[in-house]
LUMGU-312618 format. One record per residue (C-alpha): residue in three letters; x, y, z. Coordinates in pm, 1 decimal, always signed. Example, Ala and Ser with C-alpha at 12.3 -4.5 7.8 and 13.67 -1.06 7.14 Angstrom:
! residues 2
("Ala",(+1230.0,-450.0,+780.0))
("Ser",(+1367.0,-106.0,+714.0))
This chain:
! residues 441
("Met",(+0.0,+0.0,+0.0))
("Asn",(+152.1,+329.8,-112.6))
("Arg",(+142.5,+618.1,+127.0))
("Arg",(+177.3,+964.9,-14.3))
("Gly",(+240.2,+1266.1,+189.0))
("Pro",(+51.5,+1594.6,+163.5))
("Phe",(+326.9,+1737.2,-54.7))
("Asp",(+281.2,+1471.6,-331.9))
("Thr",(-97.9,+1521.0,-336.8))
("Thr",(-65.4,+1896.9,-364.1))
("Thr",(+186.9,+1866.6,-650.3))
("Val",(-38.2,+1635.9,-849.1))
("Lys",(-330.9,+1868.1,-806.4))
("Arg",(-126.8,+2165.3,-925.7))
("Leu",(-5.5,+1975.3,-1232.5))
("Arg",(-357.9,+1873.1,-1320.0))
("Ala",(-478.1,+2231.7,-1282.2))
("Leu",(-192.6,+2355.3,-1505.5))
("Val",(-270.1,+2095.4,-1773.1))
("Gly",(-637.5,+2188.2,-1751.5))
("Arg",(-558.2,+2555.4,-1810.4))
("Leu",(-316.8,+2485.8,-2099.9))
("Phe",(-520.4,+2216.4,-2270.1))
("Pro",(-893.6,+2281.1,-2202.7))
("Glu",(-1145.6,+2076.8,-2397.9))
("Arg",(-1195.3,+2238.2,-2736.2))
("Gln",(-1455.1,+2199.4,-3013.4))
("Leu",(-1402.3,+2248.6,-3383.8))
("Val",(-1721.4,+2388.3,-3544.5))
("Met",(-1780.9,+2330.6,-3918.2))
("Arg",(-2076.2,+2463.0,-4125.8))
("Thr",(-2160.2,+2303.4,-4460.6))
("Glu",(-2470.1,+2394.2,-4672.8))
("Gly",(-2660.0,+2525.0,-4375.3))
("Arg",(-2570.5,+2232.9,-4163.4))
("Val",(-2358.8,+2286.5,-3855.5))
("Ser",(-2138.1,+2014.3,-3720.1))
("Tyr",(-1854.6,+2013.0,-3464.9))
("Phe",(-1570.4,+1794.2,-3362.2))
("Lys",(-1456.4,+1754.7,-3007.9))
("Ile",(-1080.2,+1770.8,-2940.1))
("Ser",(-1007.7,+1605.7,-2610.6))
("Gln",(-730.5,+1698.2,-2368.4))
("Pro",(-507.7,+1387.5,-2442.2))
("Val",(-523.7,+1455.9,-2816.5))
("Gln",(-410.3,+1815.0,-2759.4))
("Ile",(-117.6,+1694.4,-2544.9))
("Val",(-9.6,+1443.4,-2813.7))
("Met",(-32.5,+1703.7,-3090.6))
("Ser",(+168.2,+1955.3,-2882.6))
("Gly",(+434.7,+1688.5,-2824.1))
("Leu",(+453.8,+1615.2,-3198.8))
("Val",(+494.0,+1986.6,-3277.2))
("Ala",(+771.5,+2016.5,-3010.4))
("Val",(+954.0,+1712.1,-3144.7))
("Thr",(+927.7,+1847.2,-3502.2))
("Leu",(+1069.3,+2186.7,-3397.3))
("Ser",(+1356.4,+2019.0,-3200.8))
("Trp",(+1449.0,+1798.3,-3496.0))
("Ser",(+1445.3,+2099.7,-3733.7))
("Thr",(+1674.4,+2292.2,-3495.0))
("Phe",(+1913.6,+1994.2,-3457.5))
("Thr",(+1942.9,+1936.7,-3833.5))
("Ser",(+2006.1,+2309.8,-3896.9))
("Val",(+2283.1,+2325.5,-3633.4))
("Ser",(+2437.8,+1998.2,-3763.5))
("Phe",(+2441.8,+2136.5,-4117.9))
("Leu",(+2618.8,+2452.9,-4000.1))
("Met",(+2877.0,+2251.1,-3794.8))
("His",(+2944.1,+2013.7,-4089.7))
("Asp",(+3144.5,+2281.4,-4273.9))
("Gln",(+3363.5,+2341.1,-3969.7))
("Val",(+3433.6,+1965.7,-3932.2))
("Leu",(+3528.1,+1942.4,-4302.9))
("Gln",(+3762.9,+2242.2,-4265.6))
("Ala",(+3935.0,+2074.5,-3966.0))
("Lys",(+3978.5,+1751.5,-4164.0))
("Asp",(+4129.1,+1948.9,-4456.3))
("Asp",(+4378.6,+2110.6,-4214.3))
("Glu",(+4479.0,+1766.0,-4079.7))
("Ile",(+4530.7,+1635.1,-4435.4))
("Ala",(+4749.5,+1936.9,-4522.8))
("Gly",(+4959.6,+1882.3,-4208.1))
("Ala",(+5004.6,+1513.9,-4295.6))
("Arg",(+5119.8,+1611.2,-4646.8))
("Leu",(+5378.3,+1854.3,-4501.8))
("Ala",(+5506.1,+1585.3,-4263.4))
("Tyr",(+5531.2,+1338.1,-4555.8))
("Arg",(+5729.1,+1585.0,-4764.5))
("Ser",(+5963.5,+1653.9,-4470.2))
("Leu",(+6015.8,+1278.3,-4427.7))
("Leu",(+6099.3,+1246.5,-4798.9))
("Asn",(+6359.4,+1527.8,-4765.8))
("Glu",(+6520.1,+1351.2,-4465.8))
("Val",(+6535.8,+1020.8,-4659.0))
("Ala",(+6702.4,+1197.8,-4953.4))
("Glu",(+6954.6,+1359.7,-4717.4))
("Tyr",(+7039.7,+1020.4,-4563.3))
("Gln",(+7089.9,+875.9,-4912.4))
("Arg",(+7332.5,+1156.5,-4998.6))
("Lys",(+7524.3,+1098.6,-4674.8))
("Phe",(+7544.0,+723.8,-4745.6))
("Ala",(+7677.5,+788.2,-5097.4))
("Ser",(+7938.4,+1031.0,-4958.3))
("Ile",(+8055.3,+781.1,-4694.9))
("Thr",(+8077.5,+504.2,-4957.5))
("Lys",(+8290.2,+727.4,-5179.1))
("Asp",(+8521.5,+813.9,-4885.2))
("Leu",(+8569.3,+443.9,-4805.4))
("Glu",(+8663.7,+366.6,-5167.8))
("Glu",(+8917.6,+651.2,-5172.7))
("Asn",(+9059.7,+540.6,-4838.0))
("His",(+9107.0,+184.7,-4970.7))
("Ser",(+9301.9,+304.1,-5274.2))
("Leu",(+9514.6,+535.5,-5056.9))
("Met",(+9599.3,+251.1,-4818.5))
("Leu",(+9707.3,+33.5,-5114.2))
("Gly",(+9932.2,+316.3,-5236.3))
("Leu",(+10085.9,+346.9,-4891.0))
("Val",(+10162.6,-27.2,-4882.6))
("Glu",(+10337.3,-2.0,-5222.8))
("Lys",(+10542.5,+298.8,-5104.0))
("Asn",(+10644.5,+111.3,-4789.6))
("Ala",(+10756.2,-190.6,-4995.7))
("Ala",(+10962.0,+33.2,-5226.4))
("Leu",(+11117.8,+200.0,-4922.7))
("Gln",(+11217.2,-137.9,-4777.0))
("Arg",(+11378.0,-242.1,-5107.1))
("Asn",(+11577.4,+85.4,-5124.3))
("Leu",(+11687.5,+37.7,-4763.8))
("Ser",(+11810.3,-315.7,-4837.2))
("Ser",(+12010.6,-188.7,-5137.3))
("Val",(+12168.7,+90.7,-4934.7))
("Ser",(+12249.6,-151.4,-4650.5))
("Arg",(+12435.0,-386.2,-4889.4))
("Lys",(+12634.0,-97.2,-5039.6))
("Leu",(+12713.1,+29.8,-4691.7))
("Glu",(+12846.6,-313.3,-4590.2))
("Ile",(+13074.2,-317.7,-4897.1))
("Thr",(+13192.2,+37.3,-4820.4))
("Ala",(+13257.1,-49.2,-4456.6))
("Ala",(+13471.3,-346.7,-4563.1))
("Glu",(+13674.7,-131.2,-4803.4))
("Arg",(+13712.3,+136.2,-4538.7))
("Gln",(+13839.6,-123.7,-4292.3))
("Gln",(+14099.1,-233.9,-4547.3))
("Val",(+14215.9,+125.6,-4590.6))
("Ile",(+14243.5,+170.9,-4213.9))
("Ser",(+14441.9,-152.0,-4181.0))
("Ala",(+14677.1,-47.8,-4464.4))
("Arg",(+14726.4,+294.4,-4304.8))
("Glu",(+14808.4,+135.3,-3968.9))
("Arg",(+15062.6,-95.8,-4131.9))
("Leu",(+15220.0,+205.2,-4307.8))
("Lys",(+15246.8,+392.7,-3980.8))
("Glu",(+15417.5,+92.0,-3822.9))
("Gln",(+15665.0,+71.8,-4113.7))
("Leu",(+15739.9,+445.3,-4089.9))
("Ala",(+15795.2,+413.5,-3716.2))
("Thr",(+16028.3,+119.2,-3778.9))
("Leu",(+16220.1,+323.3,-4037.7))
("Glu",(+16252.8,+615.7,-3800.7))
("Asn",(+16386.4,+382.8,-3532.9))
("Glu",(+16631.6,+235.6,-3780.5))
("Met",(+16742.8,+584.3,-3892.9))
("Thr",(+16803.2,+677.9,-3529.5))
("Ser",(+16997.5,+358.8,-3476.2))
("Leu",(+17200.2,+418.9,-3791.8))
("Ser",(+17282.7,+772.6,-3683.2))
("Gly",(+17421.6,+637.9,-3357.5))
("Arg",(+17616.5,+375.9,-3540.6))
("Asn",(+17753.1,+646.1,-3774.5))
("Phe",(+17904.7,+833.7,-3483.5))
("Ala",(+18032.2,+512.9,-3332.8))
("Leu",(+18195.3,+394.7,-3655.3))
("Lys",(+18388.9,+706.0,-3758.0))
("Asp",(+18713.8,+509.6,-3746.8))
("Asn",(+18589.6,+263.5,-4001.9))
("Leu",(+18494.0,+479.5,-4304.7))
("Asn",(+18456.2,+190.5,-4542.2))
("Ala",(+18213.8,+17.0,-4316.2))
("Val",(+18026.1,+342.1,-4266.0))
("Glu",(+18002.1,+407.5,-4640.8))
("Ser",(+17866.5,+58.5,-4704.5))
("Asp",(+17622.3,+97.3,-4422.2))
("Leu",(+17519.3,+435.1,-4560.1))
("His",(+17460.0,+289.0,-4904.8))
("Leu",(+17251.4,+14.9,-4748.1))
("Ile",(+17053.2,+266.9,-4544.5))
("Met",(+16989.8,+486.3,-4850.9))
("Thr",(+16868.2,+184.3,-5045.7))
("Glu",(+16630.4,+82.4,-4767.8))
("Arg",(+16511.9,+440.7,-4727.1))
("Asn",(+16439.2,+475.3,-5098.1))
("Lys",(+16250.7,+149.0,-5088.5))
("Ala",(+16053.5,+264.5,-4785.1))
("Gln",(+15972.4,+595.1,-4955.4))
("Asn",(+15850.1,+409.9,-5263.4))
("Asp",(+15634.6,+181.7,-5047.9))
("Ser",(+15500.9,+483.5,-4860.8))
("Ser",(+15419.7,+661.6,-5187.9))
("Arg",(+15232.6,+357.4,-5318.6))
("Met",(+15034.4,+325.8,-4994.7))
("Arg",(+14955.4,+696.6,-4997.3))
("Asn",(+14823.9,+667.4,-5353.3))
("Arg",(+14611.6,+369.0,-5248.0))
("Val",(+14470.9,+562.2,-4953.9))
("Glu",(+14387.6,+858.2,-5175.8))
("Glu",(+14220.8,+626.9,-5426.4))
("Leu",(+14005.5,+464.2,-5156.2))
("Thr",(+13921.5,+803.5,-5006.9))
("Ser",(+13809.1,+925.5,-5348.4))
("Arg",(+13588.6,+618.7,-5391.3))
("Leu",(+13430.0,+676.7,-5050.8))
("Lys",(+13357.5,+1039.9,-5141.9))
("Glu",(+13198.1,+933.2,-5468.9))
("Leu",(+12986.4,+679.0,-5282.3))
("Gln",(+12878.0,+946.5,-5034.9))
("Glu",(+12779.0,+1179.8,-5319.6))
("Thr",(+12581.2,+913.8,-5510.9))
("Glu",(+12408.4,+745.8,-5217.6))
("Gly",(+12375.3,+1050.2,-4990.5))
("Glu",(+12092.6,+1200.0,-5198.6))
("Val",(+11901.0,+870.8,-5194.9))
("Val",(+11931.5,+838.2,-4817.5))
("Gln",(+11834.9,+1204.1,-4773.3))
("Arg",(+11521.9,+1159.8,-4985.1))
("Met",(+11430.6,+850.4,-4786.8))
("Asn",(+11478.2,+1048.3,-4465.6))
("Glu",(+11251.2,+1325.5,-4597.1))
("Arg",(+10979.2,+1078.9,-4698.1))
("Ala",(+10994.2,+902.6,-4363.9))
("Gly",(+10977.5,+1241.4,-4189.1))
("Asp",(+10669.7,+1343.7,-4389.0))
("Gln",(+10492.9,+1017.0,-4305.4))
("Ile",(+10584.7,+1054.4,-3937.1))
("Ala",(+10446.0,+1410.7,-3934.0))
("Ser",(+10119.9,+1295.7,-4098.6))
("Leu",(+10067.5,+1010.2,-3851.4))
("Glu",(+10150.5,+1232.8,-3554.2))
("Lys",(+9900.3,+1492.0,-3681.2))
("Val",(+9629.1,+1224.2,-3699.9))
("Ile",(+9703.0,+1114.4,-3342.8))
("Glu",(+9695.5,+1477.3,-3224.3))
("Leu",(+9355.0,+1527.1,-3391.9))
("Thr",(+9213.4,+1256.1,-3163.9))
("Gly",(+9330.0,+1450.6,-2855.6))
("Leu",(+9614.9,+1208.9,-2776.3))
("Glu",(+9987.2,+1286.6,-2756.2))
("Pro",(+10199.7,+1074.8,-2997.1))
("Asp",(+10488.0,+1027.5,-2750.5))
("Arg",(+10245.6,+927.9,-2475.3))
("Leu",(+10074.4,+678.3,-2707.1))
("Leu",(+10410.3,+534.0,-2817.4))
("Gly",(+10517.2,+516.4,-2454.0))
("Ala",(+10248.3,+254.9,-2398.9))
("Thr",(+10409.8,+27.1,-2661.8))
("Glu",(+10762.6,+85.7,-2531.6))
("Ser",(+10679.7,+38.1,-2161.0))
("Asp",(+10809.1,-319.8,-2167.6))
("Ala",(+11151.0,-222.0,-2309.8))
("Ser",(+11463.2,-252.6,-2095.6))
("Gly",(+11564.5,+50.5,-1891.1))
("Val",(+11818.1,+280.8,-2052.0))
("Gly",(+11966.0,+619.0,-1960.6))
("Gly",(+12270.9,+842.6,-1955.8))
("Pro",(+12348.3,+1199.3,-2070.9))
("Phe",(+12257.2,+1307.9,-2425.1))
("Ile",(+12567.7,+1347.5,-2646.1))
("Pro",(+12488.2,+1433.5,-3011.2))
("Val",(+12677.2,+1237.1,-3277.2))
("Glu",(+12910.3,+1446.7,-3492.7))
("Pro",(+13107.8,+1352.4,-3807.2))
("Asp",(+13436.2,+1174.6,-3718.0))
("Gly",(+13624.4,+1343.0,-4003.8))
("Leu",(+13672.3,+1015.3,-4188.8))
("Pro",(+13552.9,+963.6,-4547.9))
("Ala",(+13175.0,+900.3,-4582.7))
("Gly",(+13114.5,+1027.5,-4227.9))
("Asp",(+12813.2,+1235.5,-4343.2))
("Leu",(+12663.8,+929.1,-4511.8))
("Lys",(+12704.1,+735.0,-4189.2))
("Leu",(+12513.4,+1005.9,-3998.4))
("Glu",(+12235.2,+1013.3,-4260.5))
("Leu",(+12199.2,+635.5,-4236.2))
("Ala",(+12182.9,+658.1,-3856.9))
("Asn",(+11908.2,+922.9,-3886.3))
("Leu",(+11724.2,+706.2,-4139.9))
("Asp",(+11736.7,+410.1,-3901.7))
("Arg",(+11586.6,+621.0,-3620.9))
("Asn",(+11313.3,+762.5,-3849.6))
("Leu",(+11219.1,+420.0,-3981.9))
("Ser",(+11198.9,+281.0,-3627.8))
("Arg",(+10966.9,+564.7,-3520.8))
("Leu",(+10758.9,+529.9,-3838.1))
("Glu",(+10716.8,+158.5,-3774.5))
("Ser",(+10611.3,+225.2,-3414.0))
("Leu",(+10359.0,+488.7,-3526.9))
("Gln",(+10214.2,+256.3,-3792.2))
("Glu",(+10175.4,-25.5,-3539.1))
("Ser",(+10016.6,+211.7,-3287.3))
("Ile",(+9771.7,+385.8,-3522.3))
("Ala",(+9643.4,+46.8,-3638.4))
("Arg",(+9506.4,+1.1,-3284.1))
("Val",(+9347.3,+349.0,-3258.6))
("Pro",(+8966.3,+341.8,-3317.8))
("Leu",(+8941.6,+589.7,-3606.4))
("Ala",(+8628.1,+455.1,-3781.0))
("Ala",(+8258.4,+510.8,-3703.9))
("Pro",(+8069.7,+216.9,-3544.3))
("Leu",(+7770.0,+263.5,-3778.1))
("Thr",(+7758.1,+296.3,-4156.9))
("Thr",(+7476.1,+553.8,-4139.6))
("Tyr",(+7392.2,+758.2,-3831.8))
("Tyr",(+7299.9,+1098.9,-3693.3))
("Ile",(+7417.7,+1251.4,-3366.7))
("Thr",(+7145.4,+1267.4,-3100.9))
("Ser",(+7366.5,+1371.2,-2807.1))
("Ser",(+7727.1,+1497.8,-2809.8))
("Tyr",(+8015.0,+1435.8,-2566.4))
("Gly",(+8035.6,+1647.6,-2251.2))
("Lys",(+7777.0,+1858.7,-2070.7))
("Arg",(+7412.0,+1801.0,-2166.7))
("Lys",(+7056.2,+1801.1,-2031.4))
("Asp",(+6955.2,+1454.4,-1912.6))
("Pro",(+6678.0,+1312.7,-2141.1))
("Met",(+6494.2,+1165.6,-1840.3))
("Thr",(+6517.6,+1443.3,-1577.6))
("Asn",(+6593.7,+1744.3,-1804.6))
("Arg",(+6873.4,+1842.1,-1561.5))
("Trp",(+7233.1,+1925.2,-1656.8))
("Ser",(+7461.5,+1620.7,-1639.0))
("Ala",(+7793.9,+1484.1,-1771.9))
("His",(+7783.3,+1264.5,-2084.9))
("Tyr",(+8100.9,+1052.2,-2127.7))
("Gly",(+8024.7,+933.6,-2481.1))
("Val",(+7832.8,+1022.5,-2796.1))
("Asp",(+7483.0,+898.8,-2887.9))
("Leu",(+7441.0,+794.7,-3252.4))
("Gly",(+7083.9,+749.2,-3377.7))
("Gly",(+6986.3,+503.2,-3648.7))
("Pro",(+6729.9,+242.2,-3752.4))
("Met",(+6646.7,-30.3,-3500.4))
("Lys",(+6876.1,-339.3,-3528.0))
("Ser",(+7127.1,-161.4,-3754.4))
("Pro",(+7466.4,-345.6,-3761.6))
("Val",(+7725.0,-217.2,-3511.2))
("Tyr",(+8090.6,-264.0,-3614.3))
("Ser",(+8420.7,-265.7,-3422.7))
("Thr",(+8620.0,+53.4,-3483.0))
("Ala",(+8961.3,-115.3,-3450.4))
("Ala",(+9105.2,-461.8,-3390.7))
("Gly",(+9110.2,-579.3,-3031.2))
("Lys",(+8990.6,-828.4,-2768.6))
("Val",(+8639.6,-837.7,-2615.2))
("Thr",(+8662.8,-781.9,-2238.0))
("Tyr",(+8287.9,-748.1,-2162.7))
("Ala",(+7976.1,-867.0,-2346.6))
("Gly",(+7637.8,-870.4,-2172.9))
("Trp",(+7391.7,-672.9,-1961.4))
("Lys",(+7534.7,-386.4,-1752.9))
("Gly",(+7274.3,-187.1,-1558.4))
("Arg",(+7168.2,+143.1,-1714.5))
("Tyr",(+7384.7,+70.2,-2022.0))
("Gly",(+7162.5,-226.7,-2112.8))
("Arg",(+7343.7,-473.6,-2338.0))
("Leu",(+7706.9,-355.1,-2358.5))
("Ile",(+8027.1,-460.2,-2537.4))
("Glu",(+8376.0,-345.1,-2429.1))
("Ile",(+8681.3,-401.9,-2653.7))
("Asp",(+9044.8,-360.8,-2542.4))
("His",(+9263.6,-241.6,-2834.5))
("Gly",(+9589.5,-225.5,-2638.5))
("Leu",(+9796.8,+91.1,-2577.2))
("Gly",(+9549.8,+170.0,-2295.3))
("Leu",(+9266.6,+224.5,-2550.3))
("Lys",(+8918.3,+77.7,-2502.8))
("Thr",(+8582.2,+126.0,-2676.9))
("Arg",(+8232.9,+67.7,-2537.1))
("Phe",(+7904.5,+8.6,-2724.0))
("Ala",(+7585.3,+37.3,-2511.3))
("His",(+7201.6,+0.5,-2540.5))
("Leu",(+7240.8,-284.3,-2796.0))
("Ser",(+6941.7,-500.0,-2888.8))
("Lys",(+7168.8,-802.4,-2945.6))
("Val",(+7533.2,-896.8,-2869.7))
("Leu",(+7712.1,-1104.2,-3137.3))
("Val",(+8053.5,-1159.2,-2967.2))
("Lys",(+8184.4,-1328.4,-2651.0))
("Val",(+8433.8,-1231.3,-2380.3))
("Gly",(+8788.9,-1319.5,-2486.7))
("Gln",(+8707.2,-1315.4,-2859.0))
("Glu",(+8955.7,-1142.3,-3090.4))
("Val",(+8776.1,-906.9,-3331.7))
("Lys",(+8905.0,-748.9,-3649.5))
("Phe",(+8861.8,-395.1,-3777.5))
("His",(+8502.6,-325.8,-3895.5))
("Glu",(+8378.6,-667.4,-3775.5))
("Lys",(+8005.2,-691.3,-3695.7))
("Ile",(+7972.4,-720.8,-3315.1))
("Gly",(+7607.7,-634.4,-3234.3))
("Leu",(+7277.2,-475.2,-3333.9))
("Leu",(+7155.2,-123.6,-3244.9))
("Gly",(+6876.6,-112.8,-2985.9))
("Ser",(+6722.9,+72.7,-2689.3))
("Thr",(+6800.5,-142.8,-2382.9))
("Gly",(+6880.3,-3.3,-2039.5))
("Arg",(+6819.1,+364.6,-1957.8))
("Ser",(+6720.1,+480.4,-2305.7))
("Thr",(+6442.5,+686.8,-2467.3))
("Gly",(+6468.0,+530.4,-2815.0))
("Pro",(+6687.0,+335.2,-3060.3))
("His",(+7046.0,+466.1,-3054.9))
("Leu",(+7408.1,+360.9,-2984.5))
("His",(+7597.8,+503.6,-2687.2))
("Tyr",(+7967.1,+496.2,-2801.0))
("Glu",(+8266.9,+565.1,-2570.8))
("Val",(+8646.0,+583.5,-2621.7))
("Val",(+8867.8,+537.1,-2312.4))
("Phe",(+9245.9,+596.6,-2284.6))
("Asn",(+9419.3,+492.7,-1961.5))
("Asn",(+9078.6,+478.8,-1782.7))
("Lys",(+8990.7,+833.5,-1897.0))
("Thr",(+8708.9,+897.7,-2144.9))
("Leu",(+8777.2,+1102.6,-2460.1))
("Asn",(+8551.1,+1262.3,-2723.0))
("Pro",(+8472.0,+985.6,-2979.5))
("Leu",(+8383.1,+1242.1,-3249.3))
("Lys",(+8749.4,+1356.4,-3257.9))
("Phe",(+8857.2,+999.7,-3338.1))
("Ile",(+8593.7,+969.2,-3615.1))
("Arg",(+8699.6,+1303.9,-3769.3))
("Ala",(+9068.4,+1205.9,-3744.2))
("Gly",(+8986.5,+880.5,-3925.0))
("Lys",(+8826.0,+1076.4,-4209.0))
("Tyr",(+9146.1,+1285.9,-4232.1))
("Val",(+9359.6,+969.9,-4255.1))
("Phe",(+9151.8,+819.2,-4533.2))
("Lys",(+9129.8,+1150.0,-4719.1))
("Asp",(+9485.9,+1288.5,-4702.8))
("Lys",(+9709.0,+980.3,-4711.1))
């Protein structure tokens, strides 16, 4: 049983009174040919007709407003289509730019290959010239030793003759009483002296002849050795310039390769010509030997320096040094360079070396570390896949992993580091120095 309060009853009465005032019972009177007839329109019929009129007006208003808003929606869609076209054109321009960069890098690699082949041929020619000069120098040294031995024998003979002359002078004073004996002895002495003078003259002529031959040898071979010295010096200067471009000091880098050598020392005393024939040639050959030793050390060292880029195509997303952290947007230190590229792009070793770490390493994600010797190491972080193992020897430009976004990363990229004696260096300097090597050699 429903119980309604006085409020509900009063409300119903008021609504009924309002409906009665708005929709009273109406009659429709019609007169036709003198006859009068009427139709009664009841209250419910009036309410239904009013509702139909209200619904019709609402629908007309809705359709009018929808028609007016349709143009605005179409205009918004047109704006979105235009923006998509602009983004597509921008993407096409970026793809064309990447293609041009790839073609340029391919051309540089071809030129670098031909330059390296030319350098190998020059080195072989230099070794052949050095072997020829070494053989001639051995022959010259043997002849020079013969001349020195002949000169020493001549000095001994002259000293013997002087002693004999002194002895004969004493005998001359002692044998004054025996003139005949003295005269015979004098004739004998004169004969021996003449013979000694003739022998001395022949030896002197031989010495002069050998000296002349040594001078001629110095004149003919000195220019060759000098040119070889100049070429070796130019190559040493070029290699040292490349090492300096990376931010390293050549002597410090070479010191790492010579650290196992035996200890040496003593005051520095420069070598000067000894005044003997071909002394200048001997000095030039000594300088050539030093230059070739340094050149060989530089060539061995620079082969271990990571001068290539780890990706064939890339763009720099974050440089070395101070930067804003991509996660916190606060200033922080960045000890490498971030190289962006397509997901799972091949990552290559930048120099020959030995893998010392390969696996997951905290915020670096999947990481590879390669020891190249000389205190140099390279690190490759955020990889999607590691293709090498610890202890594995890798060659230059060998595929070691795939680019990814593991660890603390906002997207696909390669975090690349170069370390020398446990101190990080700017990898971009090494990549630019490598381009200089392949371009100017």
